[in-house]
N, C-alpha and C positions, 0 to 999 in steps of 0.2 A: 444559485447560479447555475450550478452544473445540471440541476434537473431541469431548467429551463433550456438549455442547450440539447438535452436528451430529448424533450418534447418537440422541439422544432426539428430536430433531426429524424425522428419517428415520423412527424408530419411530411417530411421530405420523403424519406421511404414510402409513405403510403400514397404520394402522387401530388402533394403540394407543389406549386410552382413558387419560385422566389417572389414573386410579385404578390401571390396570394398570402405568403407568409407576411411581406412586408405590410399589406393591408390588415392584416389581423395584428400585428404589432400596433399600427397605427390605431384602429378601432379599440384596443385595449388601452392604449394612452389616453385616448379622449374619455372613454369610461371612468378612468382614475381621476381625469382632471375634472369630470362632472360632479365627481365626490368632492375632491380635494379643495377645488377653488371656493366654493361656499362655506366650507369650513374653515378656510385661511382668512376670510375677508372678516369676520367677527372679530378674531384677536388682531388682526392689522389694525381694523379701525381701534380699537381700544388701546394699542400700543402708540399709535399717533395721538390720541388724545391726551396720553399720559406725557409723552414727549412734548407735545405743544404747551401742556399746562406746566412742565417743569421748565422750560425754556421762557415762559412769560413770567414766571415766579422769581427766578435767578436771574435773568437778564431782562428785566422788564421793559426796558427803554428801547432796546433793540428788537424786540421781538412782542411789543405790545400790540401790533396789528395782525397777529396771526388768531385765527377763530377756533376757539375751543369749544368741542362739544357740537360741531357740524359735521355733516356728510358731505364729502364732494362725490358727486356720481360721476363725475368726468374721471376723476382719479380712480374710482372703483372700474370704471369701464375698460380705461387703459391697463390695469393691473389684471384684470381677466383677460384681456387679449394676450 
């Protein structure tokens, strides 16, 4: 964390404006999201399938209409946003 603070302090000394630093941080965050979102979608789908399977197995009457093994593209889109 201290290294990042020093980096941005150095950028300010070199003439970067606050707006440019904010833009840099936003672009860096978007770059991390570009990597992290696809990595997180796979385990999220698997965890949801396991939870739905468990609910149907142990509480069948109440959760028998839960689809197991399907992918909700609307859910993935909302999670990505």
